[in-house]
N, C-alpha and C positions, 0 to 999 in steps of 0.2 A: 503492499497498499503505499501511500504517497508518503504518508505518518513512519514508517518505517523507510524510507530515505531519507526522510529529512531528519530522523535520531541519526541514523546511520554516519549521516553527514559533520552532523555537529558532534559526532562522539571521533570523529577522524580530525577532523578542524579543532576540538578542543584536547587534544592529544599533540597534537603537534602547536598547541602553546597561543593557542585562535582563543576568541569568544565570541557569542552569537549574540545578536540584537535583531528583533522581527518584530516591524509597526502594522503588519499587516497593508503594505501598499508597496510591491516591486518599483511600481515605477519611484515612486517615492523614495526609496533605500538606493535606485541607482543614480536617482539626483545625488542623494547622501555622496554617495563614491566620488562623481563629479566632485564635489564642492572639498571632498576632504576631511569630512565628517567620518566614512566607513573606510575603509582601508580596502575591503572586498563585496562581492554582491555573487552569489550560485542561486540560481532558482532551477528545476528539473523541466518545468516547463514553463513558458510566457506565452501569450498571446503576440504580434506583433506593434497593435497597438499600443498593447500596457508597458511596451519597453524599447522600441525604436527610439524615440526623441532624449529618452535615460542612457542611452549605447552613444548614439552623437554628444551626447555634453560629455558623459566620460572621455571621447576621443578626443571634443576640442578641448579637454583639461588635458591631457599630456597620458592619460590612461590607456589601457587595456581592455581591449573586448576580444571576446571568443566571434569568429567571423560564422556566418552559418550561411546558406544557404537561402539570397534574397527570397525566389519565389516559396520554398518550401518554408521558408517563414512565415511569409501573405497566408502562407494558405493552412498550415498546419499547426503554427508556433512552433518554439522547439527549446532548447537546453539555455539556457543565458549564464554567460559567465564576467565578471566583469571586477576589476581589478587594479592597484596603483603596479604600476610596473616592477614593483618589487617585489611582489606577493602574487603576481596574476600567475606563472608557471605554476606553481604550488596549491593555488586554488583551482586549476583545469587539474592537478593531479590528483584531487580529492575529486573534483565532481567526476572525473576517468572513475574512478575505484569506487564511484559511490550511484549515478545517474549512468544509464544510458544514453549515449550520444544524439 
């Protein structure tokens, strides 16, 4: 279930020294990454209309976002991983261990 995936992700994140914060809005969480309030954010599935603006903000602010096929993202949504450059690779690694791409 998605709860099991989230718990697994949190455990892996905390085991690596990270913390978990969630406010029920993926779009706002991505904006927090762009503003530097959070160092990263991952979600197993988001729709394009919930994440594209935040991903653009992160990229423009110098952060990193996982690239997806534009067509697939617009039609089906997909996994989102975004973070500052110093932690992005590790965030992707945790997502790869936990979420299906």
